[in-house]
KEBABA-260321 format. One line per field, with one value per residue (C-alpha): x, y, z; residue number from 1; residue in three letters. Coordinates in pm, whole numbers, plus 32768, in hexadecimal, padded with zeros to 4 digits. Layout:
BEGIN
xx	c(X;...)
yy	c(Y;...)
zz	c(Z;...)
k	c(NUM;...)
r	c(ALA;...)
! end
This chain:
BEGIN
xx	c(ADFB;AD5F;ADDA;ADA4;ACF6;ADD3;ACF5;AD51;AEA0;AFA0;B118;B1D0;B2E9;B3B8;B49B;B438;B58B;B5E9;B5EB;B491;B3FB;B473;B3E2;B28E;B280;B2CA;B1CF;B0CE;B0FF;B140;B041;AEE8;AF13;AF37;B05C;B0CA;B20B;B26B;B38B;B3CE;B425;B328;B3AC;B403;B562;B65F;B789;B75B;B704;B714;B71C;B6EA;B776;B712;B7E3;B898;B830;B8C9;B8EF;B91C;B967;B983;B98E;B9AD;B9A3;BA45;B9A9;BA64;B97B;B81B;B735;B74A;B711;B623;B55C;B592;B4E5;B3A7;B383;B384;B4CF;B5BC;B5BD;B617;B76C;B8D8;BA10;BB3E;BBDD;BD02;BDEB;BDA3;BDD8;BF30;BF93;C0C1;C168;C207;C37B;C4A8;C3C1;C32C;C1E8;C2A2;C1CC;C1CB;C280;C1C0;C115;C15A;C006;C005;C0E2;C109;C267;C210;C2E5;C45A;C4F4;C40D;C491;C5FE;C5B4;C4B2;C539;C46C;C56C;C6E9;C7AE;C7B2;C647;C612;C6E8;C644;C4ED;C54C;C5E2;C47E;C473;C58F;C4CE;C463;C2CF;C25A;C1C6;C072;C02E;C0E9;BFA1;BF55;C047;C038;C059;C17C;C23D;C1C6;C228;C39A;C3CF;C383;C3ED;C4DD;C492;C4E0;C3EE;C2CB;C332;C32E;C232;C149;C0F1;C096;BFAC;BF3E;BEE3;BDF2;BD33;BD11;BD99;BE29;BF6A;C029;C0CF;BF78;BEBB;BE74;BEE3;BDE0;BCC2;BD39;BE03;BD9F;BDF9;BF62;BF83;BF01;BFDB;C112;C070;C002;C11F;C263;C25F;C1AF;C274;C205;C09C;C04F;C105;C00B;BECE;BF3B;BF4B;BE09;BD58;BE22;BCB5;BCB6;BCD6;BC37;BBEA;BC88;BDD8;BDBA;BE54;BFB9;C061;BF75;C01A;BF9D;BE61;BD86;BCAD;BC0D;BB66;BACF;B98D;B893;B72D;B72E;B63B;B740;B74E;B604;B551;B577;B4D7;B3D4;B358;B360;B266;B17B;B14C;B11C;B02A;AF6A;AF51;AEC2;B000;B011;B0F3;B111;B1D1;B24D;B3A3;B391;B416;B3B0;B353;B27E;B1D0;B07D;AF96;AF87;B0B8;B15E;B0FD;B1EA;B1EE;B231;B2ED;B1EC;B0A4;AFA1;AF39;AFEC;AFED;AFAE;B082;B05E;B1D4;B2D7;B3F7;B4FC;B588;B63F;B7BA;B840;B861;B6F1;B698;B743;B65C;B52E;B557;B615;B4C3;B470;B608;B6F9;B81A;B7BB;B796;B8F6;B9A6;B8F4;B960;BAE6;BAF6;BB9E;BB36;BBFC;BB9D;BBFB;BB9F;BB7A;BBA1;BB20;BBB6;BB3D;BC5C;BC6F;BD2D;BE32;BEA3;BF26;C074;C057;BFB5;BED2;BF00;BEA6;BDB7;BE64;BFB1;BFE6;C0E4;C1B4;C1A0;C322;C309;C2A4;C180;C014;BF2F;BF19;BEB8;BE2D;BD2E;BD0B;BB85;BB46;BC7E;BBC4;BA60;B9BB;B8C6;B973;B9E1;B97B;BA52;BB5C;BB7A;BC32;BB8C;BC82;BC26;BD2F;BD07;BDAE;BDA4;BD9B;BE3A;BF71;BF09;BDC2;BD04;BCEE;BBA2;BB70;BC2C;BB72;BB2A;BC17;BD4A;BCB2;BCAC;BE0D;BE8C;BE00;BE55;BFAD;BFCE;BF5D;C03E;C15D;C0EB;C00B;C0B7;BF79;BFC3;BE83;BD49;BC5D;BB1E;BA59;BA98;B9C6;BA12;B993;B9E6;B9EC;BA13;BA65;B9CC;BADD;BAD9;BC5F;BC77;BD96;BE5E;BD45;BC19;BC04;BBC9;BAF5;BA21;B9F2;B976;B889;B7DE;B7CC;B73E;B650;B5B7;B567;B47F;B349;B2D3;B3FF;B51B;B621;B668;B761;B908;B96A;B98F;B9FB;BA5A;BA49;B9E7;B897;B868;B8E7;B7ED;B6C0;B731;B6EE;B59F;B51D;B5BA;B533;B3C8;B3F6;B405;B300;B1F6;B257;B1D4;B0CD;B04C)
yy	c(380D;3776;37A6;36D8;377B;3803;378A;361A;3662;3541;354A;34E5;3428;3466;332C;31D5;3155;30D0;320F;3292;312E;3146;32CB;323E;3122;322F;330B;3207;31C9;331B;33FA;3427;3465;33A5;334E;3366;32F8;33A9;32FB;32D4;3161;3036;2F8A;2FE3;2FD2;3092;2FEA;2EDF;2DDB;2C55;2BA5;2A14;295B;281D;2794;28DA;29D8;2B40;2C6A;2D94;2E78;2E5F;2CD6;2CDE;2E2A;2E2F;2D90;2E4A;2F66;2F20;2FCB;2EB1;2DB4;2E5F;2E7A;2D05;2CBC;2DB7;2CF4;2B9C;2B70;2AE9;297C;29F9;2A8E;29EE;2A40;2A33;28C8;28A2;2827;2983;2A62;2B03;2BE2;2BCC;2CD4;2C97;2CDB;2C90;2BA6;2AD7;2B0E;2B3A;2B23;2C85;2C57;2BC0;2CB7;2DE5;2EB0;2FBB;30A7;2FF8;2F30;2DCB;2C97;2D34;2BE1;2BD6;2D28;2C9B;2B77;2BF0;2C00;2D4A;2E15;2E4A;2E55;2FC9;2FB8;2EDC;2F62;30F3;3047;2F8C;30F8;316C;3179;3280;3364;34A5;350F;3613;3739;372B;38A8;3874;3810;36EA;3609;3547;33DA;33AC;34DA;3427;32A0;331E;340A;32D4;319B;3214;322E;30D3;3037;314F;30F0;2F69;2F38;3058;30F1;2FBD;2F52;30B6;30BD;2F68;304C;319B;3182;32F1;33B4;3390;34D1;358A;3491;350F;345F;34FE;34A9;3347;32D8;339E;3250;325B;33D9;3368;3276;337F;3499;33AA;32A9;3365;323D;3165;3010;3099;30EE;2F82;2EFD;2FB3;2F50;2DF3;2DD7;2E75;2D8E;2C50;2B72;2AEF;2991;2898;29AC;296A;2A52;2B7D;2B6D;2BDD;2B1D;2B70;2C56;2D7E;2D92;2CF4;2BFE;2B4E;2C7F;2C5E;2BCD;2BA8;2AFD;29AB;2A36;2B3F;2CC0;2D35;2C4F;2D76;2E88;2D91;2D3D;2EA5;2EF7;2DF0;2E62;2FC3;2F77;2EAC;2FDF;30A5;3159;31C4;31A5;32AA;3272;33E0;34AB;35DC;3700;381F;3881;39CB;3A56;3A7F;3AFA;39D7;3906;38A9;3863;3770;37A2;3630;3638;3627;35EE;36F6;3686;376E;36A2;379B;36FC;3736;36CF;3644;3545;356E;340F;3434;342A;35A9;360B;35C6;3678;379A;3837;37AE;38A3;39B4;3A91;3A65;3A6D;3AC3;3AAD;3967;3919;398E;38E8;379C;37C2;37D4;3696;35E3;3479;3375;3253;30F7;2F94;2E4D;2D1A;2BD8;2AA7;2955;283A;26C8;26B8;25B8;26F3;27B2;2783;2849;2752;28AC;287A;29F0;2B14;2B78;2C11;2DA7;2E48;2F6E;308C;3099;2F0C;2F5E;2E9A;2ED3;2E9F;2F0C;2DD0;2C67;2BD9;2A73;2A83;293C;28D6;29E6;2960;2818;2804;28D9;27FE;2690;2597;2567;26EF;2834;2979;2AB0;2BFB;2D1A;2E83;2F74;30EC;31E3;3320;32C2;322A;3312;32B6;312A;3110;31CD;30B6;2FBE;2E89;2DA4;2E91;2E47;2D15;2CDF;2D83;2CC0;2B86;2BCF;2C4B;2AF9;2A4C;2AFE;2B03;29E1;290A;28C8;27DA;27C5;28E7;28FA;2857;2984;2B1F;2C00;2DB1;2EAD;301A;310E;3274;3350;3287;3291;33C5;342F;34D9;35D7;36AC;3789;3693;36A9;383D;380B;36F7;37DB;3925;384C;37EC;395F;39B5;38B0;38FE;3A4A;3990;38FD;37C9;3753;3682;35A8;345F;3387;3307;347E;34E9;33F0;32CA;31CB;3083;3012;304A;319F;31FD;3146;3238;3362;3301;32C1;3430;34B6;342B;346D;35F4;360C;356A;3638;3780;36F7;35EC)
zz	c(7CD8;7E09;7F74;80A0;81AE;82BF;83C9;836A;8335;8384;83D4;82BC;82A2;817B;8129;815C;81A4;82E3;839F;8316;8367;84C2;84D9;847F;8564;869B;860F;85E4;8758;87CD;8700;86F5;855F;843E;83A9;823A;819F;8065;7FA1;7E11;7E29;7DF9;7F4D;80A0;8143;8063;8033;80F8;7FE2;8002;7E96;7E9F;7D5F;7DB4;7EC8;7EC5;7FA5;7F3E;801A;7F28;8045;81C6;8210;8393;84B9;85F6;8730;882F;87FE;885E;8773;864B;872C;87E6;86A7;8649;8793;8742;85F4;8682;85C0;86C1;867F;8512;8584;8524;85CE;84ED;84AA;85B6;84AA;83FB;852A;84BE;83AD;82A4;81C9;8096;80A4;7FBD;7F0E;8014;8108;8276;83B6;847D;85C3;86D0;8798;869F;869C;8581;8634;8781;879E;8825;8856;8852;8816;8713;8678;86A7;85E4;84B5;8379;82FB;8391;8361;8496;84D4;847E;8587;8682;8655;8689;87D0;8832;884A;89CC;89CE;88C1;8964;896A;888E;8926;8917;88D4;8781;86E8;860C;8561;842F;844A;8384;8468;85B6;852B;8497;85C2;86D8;860E;8508;837B;8334;8424;838E;822E;8251;8379;83ED;827A;81F3;831B;8339;81A3;81E4;82CA;8230;80D8;812B;80E1;824F;8225;8229;830B;847C;8586;8671;8575;84E7;8629;8769;8864;87D3;8825;898E;89DA;897E;8A51;8B6C;8B73;8ADD;89B4;890D;89A4;8AD1;8A98;89CC;8B07;8BDB;8AE1;8B06;8C76;8C97;8BC0;8C47;8CBD;8E0C;8E7B;8D68;8C6A;8B0B;8ADB;89EA;88B4;8935;8803;86DA;85E3;8507;85AD;86C5;85CE;86EE;8732;85B0;853A;8446;83E8;833F;8214;81CE;825B;816F;8279;8369;82B2;81F4;837F;83D5;82B8;82E0;8447;83A8;82B1;83D4;8487;8361;8304;8195;808B;7F7F;7E71;7E10;7DFA;7EFC;7E68;7F64;80AA;80FF;8223;8257;835A;841D;83C1;8290;80E5;8050;7ECD;7E08;7CB8;7B88;7C4A;7CA0;7DDD;7EFC;8052;818D;82A8;841B;843C;8363;839F;828F;82A0;8139;80CD;810D;7FA9;7F88;80C1;8063;7F41;7FF2;8119;802F;803A;81B9;8236;814C;8253;82B8;8148;811D;8248;81DE;8056;80D8;8169;804B;800E;7F39;7E52;7E36;7DAA;7E3E;7D4C;7DEB;7D4B;7D68;7D1F;7D4B;7E92;7DF6;7D17;7E24;7E99;7FDB;8101;8159;82D2;8328;82E5;81B2;813A;814A;8043;80BE;7F8F;7F8C;7F1C;7DAB;7D9E;7D03;7E26;7F7D;8015;7FCB;80DE;80DE;8106;8113;81F2;830A;830B;82A5;81A2;80AC;7F93;7F32;7FDB;7EC6;7E98;7F1A;7F2B;7F33;7F4C;7E5A;7EEC;7DD9;7DDB;7F06;7F61;7EBC;7D96;7D05;7C10;7C25;7C55;7AFF;7A12;7941;79B2;790C;799F;7AFA;7AD1;7A21;7B44;7C2F;7BAC;7B7B;7CEA;7D6C;7C62;7D08;7E84;7E83;7D6A;7CC8;7B8B;7AED;7AA5;7B96;7B93;7C0F;7BC9;7C70;7C93;7D5F;7CF7;7E29;7D68;7EAD;7FB3;80A6;8170;818A;8305;82C3;83B6;8460;8418;85C3;85A1;846B;850D;861C;853C;8489;85C4;8634;84D8;84EC;8637;859F;84C9;85DF;855C;8490;84D6;83FC;8428;833C;8330;82D5;844B;8567;84C5;83B9;8452;8491;8605;85C1;849C;856F;86B0;85B3;8512;8698;8701;85DB;860D;8790;871D;8618;86E0;8818;8757;8678;8771)
k	c(1;2;3;4;5;6;7;8;9;10;11;12;13;14;15;16;17;18;19;20;21;22;23;24;25;26;27;28;29;30;31;32;33;34;35;36;37;38;39;40;41;42;43;44;45;46;47;48;49;50;51;52;53;54;55;56;57;58;59;60;61;62;63;64;65;66;67;68;69;70;71;72;73;74;75;76;77;78;79;80;81;82;83;84;85;86;87;88;89;90;91;92;93;94;95;96;97;98;99;100;101;102;103;104;105;106;107;108;109;110;111;112;113;114;115;116;117;118;119;120;121;122;123;124;125;126;127;128;129;130;131;132;133;134;135;136;137;138;139;140;141;142;143;144;145;146;147;148;149;150;151;152;153;154;155;156;157;158;159;160;161;162;163;164;165;166;167;168;169;170;171;172;173;174;175;176;177;178;179;180;181;182;183;184;185;186;187;188;189;190;191;192;193;194;195;196;197;198;199;200;201;202;203;204;205;206;207;208;209;210;211;212;213;214;215;216;217;218;219;220;221;222;223;224;225;226;227;228;229;230;231;232;233;234;235;236;237;238;239;240;241;242;243;244;245;246;247;248;249;250;251;252;253;254;255;256;257;258;259;260;261;262;263;264;265;266;267;268;269;270;271;272;273;274;275;276;277;278;279;280;281;282;283;284;285;286;287;288;289;290;291;292;293;294;295;296;297;298;299;300;301;302;303;304;305;306;307;308;309;310;311;312;313;314;315;316;317;318;319;320;321;322;323;324;325;326;327;328;329;330;331;332;333;334;335;336;337;338;339;340;341;342;343;344;345;346;347;348;349;350;351;352;353;354;355;356;357;358;359;360;361;362;363;364;365;366;367;368;369;370;371;372;373;374;375;376;377;378;379;380;381;382;383;384;385;386;387;388;389;390;391;392;393;394;395;396;397;398;399;400;401;402;403;404;405;406;407;408;409;410;411;412;413;414;415;416;417;418;419;420;421;422;423;424;425;426;427;428;429;430;431;432;433;434;435;436;437;438;439;440;441;442;443;444;445;446;447;448;449;450;451;452;453;454;455;456;457;458;459;460;461;462;463;464;465;466;467;468;469;470;471;472;473;474;475;476;477;478;479;480;481)
r	c(UNK;UNK;UNK;UNK;UNK;UNK;UNK;UNK;UNK;UNK;UNK;UNK;UNK;UNK;UNK;UNK;UNK;UNK;UNK;UNK;UNK;UNK;UNK;UNK;UNK;UNK;UNK;UNK;UNK;UNK;UNK;UNK;UNK;UNK;UNK;UNK;UNK;UNK;UNK;UNK;UNK;UNK;UNK;UNK;UNK;UNK;UNK;UNK;UNK;UNK;UNK;UNK;UNK;UNK;UNK;UNK;UNK;UNK;UNK;UNK;UNK;UNK;UNK;UNK;UNK;UNK;UNK;UNK;UNK;UNK;UNK;UNK;UNK;UNK;UNK;UNK;UNK;UNK;UNK;UNK;UNK;UNK;UNK;UNK;UNK;UNK;UNK;UNK;UNK;UNK;UNK;UNK;UNK;UNK;UNK;UNK;UNK;UNK;UNK;UNK;UNK;UNK;UNK;UNK;UNK;UNK;UNK;UNK;UNK;UNK;UNK;UNK;UNK;UNK;UNK;UNK;UNK;UNK;UNK;UNK;UNK;UNK;UNK;UNK;UNK;UNK;UNK;UNK;UNK;UNK;UNK;UNK;UNK;UNK;UNK;UNK;UNK;UNK;UNK;UNK;UNK;UNK;UNK;UNK;UNK;UNK;UNK;UNK;UNK;UNK;UNK;UNK;UNK;UNK;UNK;UNK;UNK;UNK;UNK;UNK;UNK;UNK;UNK;UNK;UNK;UNK;UNK;UNK;UNK;UNK;UNK;UNK;UNK;UNK;UNK;UNK;UNK;UNK;UNK;UNK;UNK;UNK;UNK;UNK;UNK;UNK;UNK;UNK;UNK;UNK;UNK;UNK;UNK;UNK;UNK;UNK;UNK;UNK;UNK;UNK;UNK;UNK;UNK;UNK;UNK;UNK;UNK;UNK;UNK;UNK;UNK;UNK;UNK;UNK;UNK;UNK;UNK;UNK;UNK;UNK;UNK;UNK;UNK;UNK;UNK;UNK;UNK;UNK;UNK;UNK;UNK;UNK;UNK;UNK;UNK;UNK;UNK;UNK;UNK;UNK;UNK;UNK;UNK;UNK;UNK;UNK;UNK;UNK;UNK;UNK;UNK;UNK;UNK;UNK;UNK;UNK;UNK;UNK;UNK;UNK;UNK;UNK;UNK;UNK;UNK;UNK;UNK;UNK;UNK;UNK;UNK;UNK;UNK;UNK;UNK;UNK;UNK;UNK;UNK;UNK;UNK;UNK;UNK;UNK;UNK;UNK;UNK;UNK;UNK;UNK;UNK;UNK;UNK;UNK;UNK;UNK;UNK;UNK;UNK;UNK;UNK;UNK;UNK;UNK;UNK;UNK;UNK;UNK;UNK;UNK;UNK;UNK;UNK;UNK;UNK;UNK;UNK;UNK;UNK;UNK;UNK;UNK;UNK;UNK;UNK;UNK;UNK;UNK;UNK;UNK;UNK;UNK;UNK;UNK;UNK;UNK;UNK;UNK;UNK;UNK;UNK;UNK;UNK;UNK;UNK;UNK;UNK;UNK;UNK;UNK;UNK;UNK;UNK;UNK;UNK;UNK;UNK;UNK;UNK;UNK;UNK;UNK;UNK;UNK;UNK;UNK;UNK;UNK;UNK;UNK;UNK;UNK;UNK;UNK;UNK;UNK;UNK;UNK;UNK;UNK;UNK;UNK;UNK;UNK;UNK;UNK;UNK;UNK;UNK;UNK;UNK;UNK;UNK;UNK;UNK;UNK;UNK;UNK;UNK;UNK;UNK;UNK;UNK;UNK;UNK;UNK;UNK;UNK;UNK;UNK;UNK;UNK;UNK;UNK;UNK;UNK;UNK;UNK;UNK;UNK;UNK;UNK;UNK;UNK;UNK;UNK;UNK;UNK;UNK;UNK;UNK;UNK;UNK;UNK;UNK;UNK;UNK;UNK;UNK;UNK;UNK;UNK;UNK;UNK;UNK;UNK;UNK;UNK;UNK;UNK;UNK;UNK;UNK;UNK;UNK;UNK;UNK;UNK;UNK;UNK;UNK;UNK;UNK;UNK;UNK;UNK;UNK;UNK;UNK;UNK;UNK;UNK;UNK;UNK;UNK;UNK;UNK;UNK;UNK;UNK;UNK)
! end
């Protein structure tokens, strides 16, 4: 067995996804020690994977990120990629919902949970007359006592907007983001903005009105997307060569700075007189570490920390994860009856179909398909349809193409098929998640020189993940120097 001398011990980052890469970048800037990334994969970037098939550019996971938060744009700027940013195409800046056998636009201004234009609600075919009246009555619903504690998204939405608006509007829009069971999804963890709206303004209607007023530009400035429905699509951006170009560029910078990539799976962490020692599976090499950033998924982090912090490991193991599959299909554009003039279509669970959503990839961003083609991404599985990611390829493709035929009017087989399976990749922010993350933070603080990063704690979006990597590296550098 070989051992690296403790005097030369680096700071080790466990996990080479975006959180780990950003942590390494921060450590290079703020620590005098060497930095080693340990990951079993043969490439950096984790779930950010872009595949090029001739003129098709296929994203296997996230295809964009929210520019309203600063972390993503700041990283792009540091890497010199700002000129490669692409916004969502203007024609695609709306969402649709599959209902009653057709794709129906989300009412103008409706944003996830916040009611929008009242006239649009009065005329939407997504709701019955009673459902529309109940949604329009949202300003009269009493606020919930904050002392009552955490509330599920389903409970919150039904209480404020009504059962019908929840089932036909909120649930499908939420499923497209978190692939979660809304009866268990924590409002405090997943949607704190809307909790604050109710607390500070008395209703979501008043809160959204105040948000829009605060965002209203000065003279000569462009107006906010007040009538964009479903999401603020003008605030989402991607990279021309695909999202994987972000971790690739970051790794090039790290490699040039001397950061080492060690391909191995860490299976344990123990204390030593001067820091920590990492064990790697199937290896005779033991790696001392002055400090450790654990930037891998919570189910993997839990056993790594089991010896040094069993209570912390228990909290991490309690964060459930859901699996999903993304089936990317490239069609002749003429083979699809749907105009694809949207970001995509989401599907309510009560509609009884076989998918969560279909994203119109080539409508959202240029350069994703040949000139005569159309690229779509069909999302299957999630917390309400477990086990889908384990199905054989032929079943996944059959289900995805059946959904394309029913929802988009696909009349011919696809020219391209790309399957991405994500087994247990999406953390579930269940009721009590905020308190669990607080406990995790307190328990991790008892391990000097150890910090956690990733999407299991304070947000699943790319800017939030970047933020955790920076914060974890700051904490470790502050202890290890």
